C-alpha atoms as one frame of an Amber mdcrd trajectory, in Angstrom:
protein
   5.829  23.387 -64.364   5.501  22.685 -60.642   2.462  24.266 -58.975   3.113
  26.913 -56.332   1.938  26.140 -52.799   0.600  29.038 -50.743   0.820  28.896
 -46.941  -1.540  30.518 -44.449  -1.741  30.535 -40.662  -5.361  30.439 -39.513
  -6.462  31.112 -35.924  -9.777  29.781 -34.681 -11.963  29.003 -31.697 -14.141
  25.950 -31.199 -16.429  24.338 -28.671 -15.317  20.724 -28.580 -18.253  19.189
 -26.695 -19.793  17.397 -29.696 -16.492  16.457 -31.368 -14.111  13.508 -30.946
 -11.091  15.791 -30.778  -9.053  17.509 -33.490  -7.647  14.666 -35.582  -9.661
  13.012 -38.349 -10.857   9.524 -37.421 -13.003   7.112 -39.458 -16.655   7.385
 -38.532 -16.066  10.191 -35.999 -16.988  13.877 -36.054 -13.778  15.850 -35.538
 -12.689  19.474 -35.853 -10.133  18.684 -38.573 -12.659  16.763 -40.648 -15.189
  19.600 -40.416 -12.599  22.178 -41.484 -11.404  20.101 -44.448 -14.980  19.477
 -45.566 -15.749  23.198 -45.427 -12.531  24.217 -47.201 -13.170  21.785 -50.043
 -16.613  23.336 -50.451 -15.450  26.966 -50.537 -12.240  26.181 -52.492 -13.508
  23.482 -54.872 -10.694  23.830 -57.408  -7.804  23.996 -54.955  -5.641  21.190
 -53.605  -6.388  21.739 -49.911  -4.303  20.394 -47.015  -4.195  21.470 -43.368
  -1.878  20.809 -40.424  -2.927  21.605 -36.858  -0.744  22.871 -34.052  -1.444
  19.695 -32.088  -4.119  17.194 -31.154  -6.934  17.845 -28.737  -8.941  15.159
 -26.954 -12.662  14.544 -27.281 -14.790  17.375 -25.830 -11.765  19.670 -25.360
 -12.361  23.244 -26.558 -10.118  26.058 -27.749 -10.258  29.801 -27.276  -7.137
  30.074 -29.432  -6.144  27.274 -31.813  -4.177  27.467 -35.053  -3.617  25.429
 -38.175  -1.620  25.868 -41.346  -3.485  25.877 -44.647  -1.701  24.757 -47.834
  -3.392  25.548 -51.160  -2.376  25.443 -54.794  -3.635  26.998 -58.049  -3.691
  30.528 -56.629  -3.438  32.709 -53.519  -6.284  34.033 -51.403  -6.848  37.514
 -52.819  -8.959  39.117 -50.078  -8.184  37.702 -46.618 -11.075  39.483 -44.904
 -13.649  38.226 -47.408 -12.226  34.698 -47.125 -12.628  34.716 -43.322 -16.248
  35.815 -43.749 -16.918  33.103 -46.335 -15.219  30.454 -44.184 -17.230  31.411
 -41.096 -20.495  31.531 -43.022 -20.040  27.883 -44.015 -18.657  26.555 -40.723
 -21.014  25.268 -37.986 -21.843  27.625 -35.127 -19.376  25.946 -32.721 -16.307
  26.750 -34.881 -15.161  30.311 -35.659 -12.146  31.586 -37.606 -10.616  34.596
 -35.851  -7.540  35.364 -37.938  -5.720  34.613 -41.194  -2.273  35.581 -42.428
  -0.024  34.450 -45.259   3.222  32.906 -44.045   6.498  31.734 -45.522   6.847
  28.108 -46.584   9.663  27.620 -44.045   7.264  28.079 -41.131   6.705  24.903
 -39.092   3.517  25.051 -37.036   4.689  22.324 -34.634   8.272  23.407 -34.037
   7.510  27.138 -33.950   5.343  27.045 -30.823   6.906  29.030 -27.959   4.114
  28.778 -25.393   0.815  26.930 -25.009  -1.537  28.013 -22.257  -4.380  25.783
 -21.098  -7.108  26.572 -18.622  -9.227  23.948 -16.873 -12.579  25.072 -15.476
 -14.182  23.222 -12.585 -16.627  23.569  -9.713 -17.447  21.322  -6.797 -19.874
  20.509  -4.015 -23.222  20.816  -5.826 -24.790  19.819  -9.122 -24.345  22.431
 -11.853 -26.961  23.703 -14.263 -26.922  21.275 -17.227 -25.940  24.089 -19.609
 -22.561  24.291 -17.822 -21.582  20.776 -18.953 -19.766  21.762 -22.194 -17.516
  24.225 -20.372 -16.527  22.961 -16.937 -16.064  19.808 -14.904 -18.508  19.344
 -12.039 -17.073  17.513  -9.015 -19.928  16.588  -6.699 -17.743  15.938  -3.644
 -16.333  18.701  -1.458 -12.725  19.656  -2.289 -10.016  21.247  -0.182  -9.384
  24.050  -2.633  -6.643  25.702  -0.566  -4.567  22.493  -0.554  -5.137  22.184
  -4.304  -3.896  25.742  -4.842  -0.701  25.002  -2.902  -0.119  21.725  -4.740
  -0.673  23.293  -8.180   2.416  25.438  -7.687   4.540  22.291  -7.297   4.105
  21.534 -11.003   5.808  24.787 -11.967   9.412  24.355 -13.103  11.311  21.468
 -14.693  10.081  18.040 -13.567   9.631  14.441 -14.584   5.978  14.126 -15.690
   5.952  10.383 -16.420   3.207   9.958 -13.781   1.023  12.386 -15.720   0.614
  10.773 -19.102  -1.014   7.681 -20.569   0.027   5.616 -23.583   3.036   7.874
 -24.291   4.559   7.846 -27.748   7.830   6.012 -28.274  10.819   8.111 -27.170
   8.525  10.564 -25.335  10.364  13.198 -23.272   8.998  13.084 -19.734  11.158
  15.961 -18.493   9.142  19.087 -19.208   9.394  22.715 -18.140   6.136  24.222
 -16.894   6.327  28.008 -16.990   3.315  28.624 -14.776   0.760  26.525 -12.905
  -1.849  27.915 -10.530  -5.474  27.572  -9.468  -7.506  30.792  -9.372 -11.098
  31.924  -9.133 -12.695  31.628 -12.563 -12.926  34.986 -14.330 -12.147  33.648
 -17.828 -15.590  32.392 -18.762 -18.834  33.546 -17.198 -22.485  32.783 -17.847
 -25.781  33.284 -16.053 -26.134  29.505 -15.665 -22.639  28.934 -14.209 -22.438
  28.163 -10.477 -21.894  31.125  -8.160 -18.330  29.956  -7.521 -16.041  28.169
  -9.968 -12.290  27.786 -10.403  -9.677  27.525 -13.119  -6.349  25.720 -13.328
  -4.041  27.804 -15.518  -0.918  26.146 -16.915   1.701  27.236 -19.471   4.499
  25.318 -21.210   6.120  24.991 -24.615   4.499  21.576 -24.980   2.622  18.902
 -23.090   2.498  15.117 -22.950  -0.632  13.182 -23.885  -3.309  13.804 -21.213
  -0.770  15.749 -19.122  -3.010  18.673 -18.175  -6.063  16.498 -17.535  -4.002
  14.151 -15.349  -2.459  17.055 -13.422  -6.018  18.219 -12.810  -6.963  14.652
 -11.895  -4.146  14.489  -9.348  -5.216  17.800  -7.830  -8.835  16.674  -7.575
  -7.700  13.439  -5.919  -5.735  15.542  -3.439  -8.709  17.824  -2.896 -10.865
  14.824  -1.997  -8.295  13.746   0.621  -7.356  10.494  -1.136  -3.684  11.528
  -1.372  -1.536  14.112   0.406   0.630  16.928  -0.911   3.806  14.870  -0.371
   2.417  12.364  -2.895   2.325  15.163  -5.463   5.937  16.081  -4.651   7.036
  12.444  -4.970   5.126  12.022  -8.248   7.409  14.560  -9.948  10.681  12.815
  -9.095  12.717  10.846 -11.609  12.174   7.324 -10.205   8.635   7.782  -8.939
   6.326   4.823  -8.459   3.331   7.126  -8.154   0.803   7.028 -10.996  -2.240
   9.244 -11.366  -5.269   7.034 -11.976  -7.839   9.754 -12.615  -8.019  11.687
 -15.883 -10.185  14.776 -15.433 -13.063  15.124 -17.948 -12.177  16.640 -21.308
 -15.036  19.143 -21.274 -13.324  21.327 -18.645 -10.156  21.791 -20.713  -9.633
  24.779 -23.022  -6.586  25.723 -25.064  -6.488  29.372 -24.042  -3.553  30.921
 -25.919  -0.782  30.107 -28.385   2.444  32.002 -28.938   4.549  31.316 -32.032
   8.122  32.140 -32.951   7.805  33.638 -36.418  11.494  34.616 -36.711  12.311
  31.692 -39.023   9.934  32.663 -41.784
């Protein structure tokens, strides 16, 4: 008799500063590896498998991430008690925030409707060291008003080939960005944060490898005066020769929100 597989969608938050990203890698501390290790401990008799909603780079954090949990032998009886047990055994920089049983037809990759990232940064002075896990610190002065204007250029359907590195074979460079803007930072606050900090907020159904960090890198380059706003416009055209050569630090990037289409369950 074939064993039944039970499917669960788990939401979580993590601080990525001490991890080498989501995906398991030999000899590296990753979010996926830590979750699998913990699940095997709390579900010792289950065949455990997980699938994340996408990769994150080293030091990137998430205020809202999700993965699918596949288990055999039996269902989770009490979801609330399982969340408590899971969190008790996870390290302090990973927290499960939600758990629901889902249909086996759900596809965690193809069912994403919207991903929202935020990128926190400050400039012009050295930050308190405690800020390092949360925001990028640009020591030079930046023309923030020019950066705000340029950020809006990324909104809409564009060719983003200038904003990725080592793309996968057959990568789709034409992407639709729902929203892109720079605002004053009100998302994360702390007594040790600088008096003034900013956030790039960007939404799309999906992103290319390093896309958000390279968009931020292009905006920082503009803010320093090394390129002009017309370079940003040209970089989004189909036959552009422009290439961003600065990838903003991973520690400023946070996956802020995920929206799934659950209609196909």
